[in-house]
Structures are given as structure tokens and as C-alpha cells.
C-alpha positions in Angstrom: 75.1 -52.7 -4.3 72.2 -50.1 -3.4 70.1 -53.2 -2.1 73.3 -54.2 0.1 73.3 -50.6 1.5 69.9 -50.4 2.2 70.1 -53.5 4.3 73.1 -52.3 6.2 71.7 -48.9 7.2 68.0 -50.4 7.7 68.9 -52.8 10.1 72.1 -51.1 11.6 74.6 -53.4 10.9 77.2 -50.8 11.3 76.4 -50.7 14.7 76.7 -54.5 15.1 80.1 -54.1 13.1 81.5 -51.9 15.5 80.6 -53.5 18.4 82.3 -56.8 17.3 85.3 -55.2 16.2 85.5 -53.6 19.3 85.4 -56.7 21.5 87.8 -58.6 19.0 90.7 -55.7 19.3 90.2 -55.0 23.1 91.1 -58.8 23.7 93.4 -59.2 21.0 95.5 -55.5 21.7 93.7 -54.0 24.9 96.7 -51.2 25.0 96.0 -49.9 21.2 92.1 -50.1 22.1 92.1 -48.0 24.6 94.5 -45.8 23.5 92.0 -45.2 20.5 89.2 -44.7 22.9 90.8 -42.0 24.9 92.8 -40.3 21.8 93.0 -36.5 22.9 91.4 -34.4 20.0 91.8 -31.3 21.5 93.7 -31.1 24.8 92.7 -27.7 26.1 88.8 -28.2 24.9 86.7 -27.5 28.1 84.7 -30.8 28.0 85.2 -33.9 29.4 87.6 -34.5 32.6 89.9 -37.0 32.6 92.8 -37.9 35.1 95.6 -40.4 35.1 96.6 -42.3 38.3 95.0 -40.2 40.9 96.5 -37.1 39.0 94.3 -33.8 39.0 91.7 -34.2 36.0 92.6 -32.5 32.9 90.2 -31.0 30.2 90.4 -32.7 27.2 88.1 -33.5 24.2 88.5 -37.3 23.7 87.1 -39.2 20.7 84.9 -41.3 23.1 83.2 -37.8 24.5 82.9 -36.9 20.6 80.8 -39.9 19.7 79.3 -40.7 23.1 78.2 -37.1 24.2 77.9 -35.3 21.4 77.2 -37.2 18.0 75.0 -39.8 19.6 72.8 -36.8 20.2 71.8 -36.8 16.7 70.4 -40.7 16.9 68.6 -39.6 20.2 66.8 -36.6 18.3 65.9 -39.0 15.6 64.3 -41.6 17.8 62.3 -38.6 19.8 61.1 -37.2 16.6 59.3 -40.7 16.1 57.9 -41.0 19.4 56.9 -37.1 19.3 54.9 -37.7 15.9 53.4 -41.0 17.1 51.9 -39.2 20.5 51.1 -35.8 19.0 49.8 -36.3 15.4 46.4 -37.6 14.0 46.9 -41.3 13.5 49.7 -41.6 15.8 49.9 -44.9 17.6 50.8 -43.4 21.3 48.2 -40.4 21.3 46.0 -39.8 24.2 46.2 -42.2 27.4 47.6 -45.3 25.2 50.8 -43.5 25.9 50.3 -44.3 29.7 50.7 -47.9 29.2 54.2 -47.7 27.8 55.1 -45.2 30.4 53.7 -47.3 33.4 55.6 -50.5 31.9 58.6 -48.2 32.0 58.6 -48.0 35.9 58.2 -51.9 36.1 61.3 -52.1 33.6 63.0 -50.0 36.1 61.7 -51.6 39.1 62.2 -55.1 38.3 65.9 -55.1 37.5 66.7 -53.2 40.8 64.9 -55.8 43.0 66.2 -58.7 40.9 70.0 -57.1 41.1 69.6 -56.4 44.9 67.9 -59.7 45.7 70.5 -61.9 43.9 73.6 -59.7 45.2 72.5 -60.3 48.7 71.8 -64.1 48.5 75.4 -64.3 47.2 76.6 -62.6 49.6 78.4 -59.9 47.6 75.9 -56.7 48.3 78.8 -54.8 50.2 80.9 -54.5 47.3 78.3 -54.7 44.1 75.5 -53.2 45.8 76.3 -49.6 44.3 75.8 -51.0 40.8 72.0 -51.4 41.3 71.3 -49.1 38.7 73.0 -50.6 35.6 70.2 -53.1 34.7 67.6 -50.5 34.7 68.8 -49.0 31.5 67.3 -49.9 27.9 69.4 -49.3 24.8 67.4 -47.4 22.2 69.9 -48.1 19.4 69.9 -52.1 19.8 66.5 -52.5 20.8 65.2 -50.8 18.1 67.5 -52.7 15.9 66.1 -56.1 17.4 62.3 -54.8 17.9 62.3 -54.0 14.0 63.8 -57.4 12.9 60.9 -59.0 15.2 57.8 -56.6 14.5 58.9 -55.0 11.4 58.7 -51.1 10.9 54.9 -50.7 11.1 54.0 -52.7 14.0 52.8 -50.4 16.9 54.9 -52.3 19.1 58.0 -50.2 17.4 56.3 -47.1 18.8 55.8 -48.6 22.2 59.1 -49.6 22.7 60.9 -46.2 21.6 58.8 -44.7 24.2 59.6 -47.1 26.7 63.0 -47.0 26.0 63.4 -43.3 25.6 61.4 -43.1 29.1 63.7 -45.6 30.7 67.0 -43.8 29.8 65.4 -40.8 30.9 64.9 -42.3 34.2 68.1 -43.7 34.3 69.7 -40.4 33.9 67.7 -39.0 36.5 69.0 -41.8 38.8 72.5 -40.7 37.9 72.5 -37.2 38.5 70.8 -38.0 41.9 72.6 -40.9 42.9 75.6 -41.0 40.8 76.4 -37.7 40.4 80.0 -36.5 38.5 80.1 -33.5 40.1 77.9 -30.7 41.0 74.4 -30.9 39.6 73.1 -27.5 38.3 69.4 -28.1 37.2 69.0 -24.4 36.7 70.9 -24.6 33.4 67.9 -26.8 32.4 66.1 -23.5 31.9 68.5 -22.5 29.2 67.4 -25.8 27.5 63.8 -25.3 27.8 64.3 -21.2 26.7 65.9 -22.3 23.7 63.3 -24.6 22.8 60.5 -22.3 23.7 62.3 -19.1 21.5 62.8 -21.1 18.3 59.4 -22.2 18.5 57.8 -18.8 19.0 60.3 -16.8 16.5 60.8 -19.4 13.9 57.6 -21.5 14.1 54.7 -20.2 15.7 55.1 -16.1 15.0 55.4 -16.6 11.0 52.5 -18.8 11.2 50.3 -16.3 13.1 51.5 -13.4 10.9 50.3 -15.6 7.7 47.0 -16.0 9.0 44.3 -15.4 6.2 47.0 -15.2 3.7 47.2 -17.9 1.0 50.7 -17.0 -0.4 52.0 -17.5 3.4 55.1 -14.7 3.0 56.5 -15.0 6.4 56.4 -18.9 6.8 57.9 -19.0 3.2 60.6 -16.5 3.9 61.4 -18.4 7.1 61.6 -22.0 5.3 63.6 -20.5 2.4 66.0 -18.5 4.0 66.6 -19.6 7.1 65.9 -23.3 6.8 67.0 -25.5 9.7 69.5 -23.3 11.1 67.3 -21.5 13.9 66.9 -25.2 15.2 70.3 -25.9 14.7 71.2 -22.8 16.9 68.7 -23.9 19.6 70.1 -27.6 19.6 73.2 -26.3 20.6 72.4 -24.3 23.1 70.2 -26.9 24.7 73.2 -29.5 24.3 75.4 -26.9 26.3 72.7 -26.5 28.5 72.3 -30.3 29.3 76.1 -30.5 29.7 76.5 -27.7 32.2 73.4 -29.1 34.0 75.3 -32.4 34.7 72.9 -34.4 32.7 74.0 -36.5 29.9 74.2 -34.1 26.9 73.4 -36.9 24.4 69.9 -36.2 25.3 70.2 -32.5 24.9 68.4 -32.1 21.5 65.4 -33.8 23.0 63.7 -30.2 24.0 64.0 -28.9 20.6 62.6 -31.9 18.6 58.9 -30.5 19.5 59.6 -27.2 18.4 60.2 -28.3 14.5 57.7 -27.8 12.2 56.2 -31.2 11.3 53.8 -33.0 9.3 50.0 -33.0 9.5 49.7 -36.9 10.4 51.7 -39.4 11.5 52.6 -42.4 8.8 54.3 -44.8 11.6 57.5 -45.1 13.1 60.4 -44.8 10.7 57.8 -45.0 7.9 59.2 -45.1 4.2 55.9 -42.9 3.3 57.7 -40.2 5.2 60.3 -39.5 2.3 57.8 -37.9 0.4 56.8 -35.5 3.4 58.3 -31.9 3.0 57.7 -30.7 6.6 61.0 -29.6 7.8 61.1 -32.1 10.6 61.0 -35.1 8.3 63.4 -33.5 5.8 66.1 -33.3 9.1 65.7 -36.7 9.7 66.2 -38.2 6.4 69.3 -36.1 6.1 70.6 -37.5 9.2 69.7 -41.1 8.2 73.0 -42.0 6.7 75.5 -39.9 9.0 73.9 -41.2 12.1 74.8 -44.8 10.8 78.5 -44.2 10.8 77.8 -42.6 14.4 76.5 -45.7 15.3 79.3 -47.7 14.2 81.8 -45.4 16.0 79.9 -45.8 18.9 79.7 -49.4 18.8 83.6 -49.4 18.0 84.3 -47.2 21.3 81.9 -48.9 24.2 82.2 -52.4 23.3 85.8 -53.3 24.2 85.7 -55.5 27.2 88.1 -58.3 27.9 86.4 -61.7 28.3 88.5 -62.4 31.5 86.4 -59.8 33.3 83.4 -62.3 33.6 82.5 -62.3 37.4 79.6 -62.2 39.9 78.9 -58.6 38.9 78.5 -60.1 35.4 75.8 -62.1 36.3 74.1 -59.5 38.7 73.7 -57.1 35.6 72.4 -59.9 33.2 70.0 -61.2 35.8 68.6 -57.6 36.6 68.1 -57.2 32.6 66.8 -60.5 31.4 64.9 -61.4 34.3 63.8 -58.5 35.9 63.2 -56.2 33.0 60.8 -58.7 31.1 59.1 -59.7 34.3 58.7 -56.0 35.2 57.5 -54.6 31.9 54.9 -57.3 31.6 53.1 -57.0 35.2 53.4 -53.0 35.0 52.2 -53.3 31.2 49.6 -55.8 31.9 48.2 -53.7 34.9 48.0 -50.7 33.2 46.5 -52.3 30.0 43.7 -54.6 31.8 42.9 -53.5 35.6 43.4 -49.6 34.7 41.9 -50.1 31.4 44.3 -47.9 29.5 44.7 -50.4 26.6 47.4 -50.8 24.3 48.1 -49.3 20.5 45.7 -50.5 18.1 47.2 -53.6 16.5 49.2 -54.5 19.6 48.6 -57.7 21.8 49.1 -58.4 25.4 51.3 -61.6 24.3 53.9 -58.8 23.0 54.5 -57.3 26.2 57.0 -60.1 27.1 58.6 -59.9 23.9 59.0 -56.4 24.2 60.5 -57.1 27.7 63.3 -59.2 26.3 64.0 -57.2 23.5 64.5 -54.0 26.2 66.4 -56.1 28.2 69.4 -55.1 25.8 70.9 -52.4 28.3 74.1 -52.0 26.3 74.5 -47.9 26.1 73.5 -46.1 29.2 74.0 -49.7 31.3 78.1 -49.2 29.9 77.7 -45.5 31.0 76.1 -46.3 34.7 78.8 -49.1 35.3 81.7 -46.7 34.7 80.3 -44.3 37.1 78.9 -46.8 39.7 82.2 -48.4 40.0 86.1 -47.3 40.1 88.4 -48.5 37.3 89.2 -52.5 38.2 87.9 -55.9 38.2 84.5 -55.3 39.5 83.6 -52.6 36.9 85.0 -54.4 34.0 82.9 -57.3 35.0 79.7 -55.1 35.3 80.4 -53.5 31.6 80.5 -57.1 30.4 77.4 -57.6 32.1 75.8 -54.7 30.1 77.6 -55.8 26.9 76.3 -59.5 27.2 73.0 -58.4 27.8 72.8 -58.1 23.7 72.0 -61.9 24.2 68.6 -60.8 25.4 67.7 -61.0 21.3 68.0 -64.6 21.5 65.1 -65.1 23.8 63.2 -62.2 22.4 63.4 -64.1 18.8 62.4 -67.2 20.2 59.6 -65.9 22.3 58.1 -63.9 19.4 58.1 -67.1 17.4 56.2 -68.9 19.9 53.6 -66.1 20.6 53.1 -65.7 16.9 54.1 -62.3 16.5 53.5 -60.9 12.7 55.8 -58.5 11.2 54.2 -55.3 9.7 
């Protein structure tokens, strides 16, 4: 039984299961499915806005907001932890100038989809009604991409760190696009100062200052007291403040915990992305990650359940525009920009990674599910065009097939 549960949690089958249930449910009983998604949990809570039939928006905490905007922040924080350690710690696969290559590849992974989407929309004569959705295929879904990437490369392959950094930078760029080109309300970037302040304050008071006071003392009394008496709570409070600041700033609050992750005490060296060896690490950052692993699996199940419910009848031109942008533009852009950074610019790749891995990563990153769905709901009003675009985001999961086939053709070795 334990081996079955390990398989489920390791490969995020709960996430896939939630998505499949949602797809079936939305096509068999769309009314009850959408009732679940928009189920009000606390009608007077000052969070997400909901309006019906042109009525004035009502502030309501829905199940969808709870999962997408609040609980998914835990997953993004775990992914950010792995990337942070890969960049900052000795032995990290993305240290120094090698981190520049995935960031430059990210630019290609965003420019390529936009170019393909707009060019195809113009060629089909639907640019006027679908042009506003140009940002939909710029996204990379971290959860599904990590799942497929791990199946292809294994847990220890440096391409996983490359992919995670690319995916996080991709989504950060996508959220910047949302804030600039698709504001849902007034954007208030000054609120981000509160997020930065919370991260800096908790780093100084709960991390740097105790170590500073313990200089030259073997028993480390101040650091020991903070670790035993306070534990993770200062960082939990700072995370809540940062999440609130992201929400008030008009940015997606699911990334609200990211500024706090670097402030948490971490290991002295990097064992690799999601490495099993970290189970023996006693630093606070690894302890928090391992405590969250099982709860986050259920969060991913709920996320798939609440976001993948789209009717098959929605397939039309916007569906194919989104798919083309993701499955053609993104792999092409990532490969070209990644090659340019690694070879002509001589920035190189993480040790153990080959140029032939880049197109495989490109197809893995073409899974745009999460943020692509979100952008589709913002880019288009409710109706056939939005549904068609959302179906394109969902069907981008099929990018896993060419990724797996190309990996076999390129003889990718799992690590």
C-alpha cells in the first residue's frame, strides 16, 4: 500500500485524476460542476469578486478562489524552494551564469507563442475577435510540466532544475503581462513593498540577527531559542503578509509566498531538485517542504478538479490558435533562444545537460494548463470564444506525447 501511495504522490497522479474527473463531470453534468466551482464558502469575505448577469459584483470567498489563489501558493513555494537552492547553494545546478541560459530561453518561450498565435490568427482572418488572447500560450504550467519532466528525465537530471526555473520565470512574465495588459482592476504595485518588507523583516529578525548574536559561541543560544520556541511561525506570518500584499497589488496571490522562501534558513549544499537525500536534512526550509508534500498533493487534486472542466463542444478556432502557440511556438522559441544563450553567448548549460535536451524541455514547457486557463478567462468575456481558448489550454496537456517521443529519439537518460 505504501508503494502505491509513493507512486501517486511522486508523479502527482492525484492532479491528473482531478483533471480527468473535472473533464468528465463538466461534460456529463455542467450545471452541478459549475455550482461546485463557484460554491460560496463565506459570502461576506472580502476576497474574490463575482458578478452574475451584469449585476454588481459581490465579494465572495468561493471554492475556486480558495484553491487557485490561496492553497496553490503552497505548491509554488515548494517549487521556488528547489530552484532557490539550485541557484544559491554550493553544488546547485543553476549557479552563476548557467542560470542565465534558462532565463534567456524563457524569453524565447514567450515570444515564440505570441508570434505563432498572432500570425495564425491573421492568416485565418480571425485576428479581430481572437487577437486579445495572444498572451494565453505564453504560460507554462509548473505542476504538469514538472510531472512530465520528471517522468522523462528522472528526479536528479539537471534539466528538471532548468525546467522549473524556466517555468517559474515564464509564469512570472505571464503575470506581469496580466497586470499590464489585462488588469482586472486598478493595479497597485506599491503593495509589493509590503511583501518585500515582510520578507526582509523575517530574514533579519528570525534568521540573520540570531546568527549574528551567536558569533563565536559554540552553543548558539539565540539561534537555538528561535528554532525551538518559534519554529516556522515567523515565516508563516511573513508569508501571509506577502500573500495579502500580492493580492492587494493586483497580482496573482498564488505567487505571494515566493519572496519569503529565500529568507528561510536552508541547507549548506544542494542535493538536487526534490532529492530524496534531503529527507535527512534538518534545516527549516527542508523540514517545511517535507511537511507540505502530502497536503500539496491533495491541493493539486482540487486544483485539477476545479479548473479542467470544459465542454468538448467548445473546440473551435481559438482552441487551435492556443495549441499552435504552445506546441509550435514555445518549443521553437525555447530551443532557439536556449541555443543562442548556450553556444553563441557561451553561457553554457547545467552540467549533465545536452543541447538535444532543449527541444524536449520545449515540448514539456508547452503544457500551459494553469496560467493559460487563467489568462483565457481574463482575455475574453464569458462565452464561446473563452470556452474555446480554455479548451486549447487544457488540450496542451497533449504536448506530453511529442515530448516523450522526442526524448526517446534523442536518447534522454533518466537520472
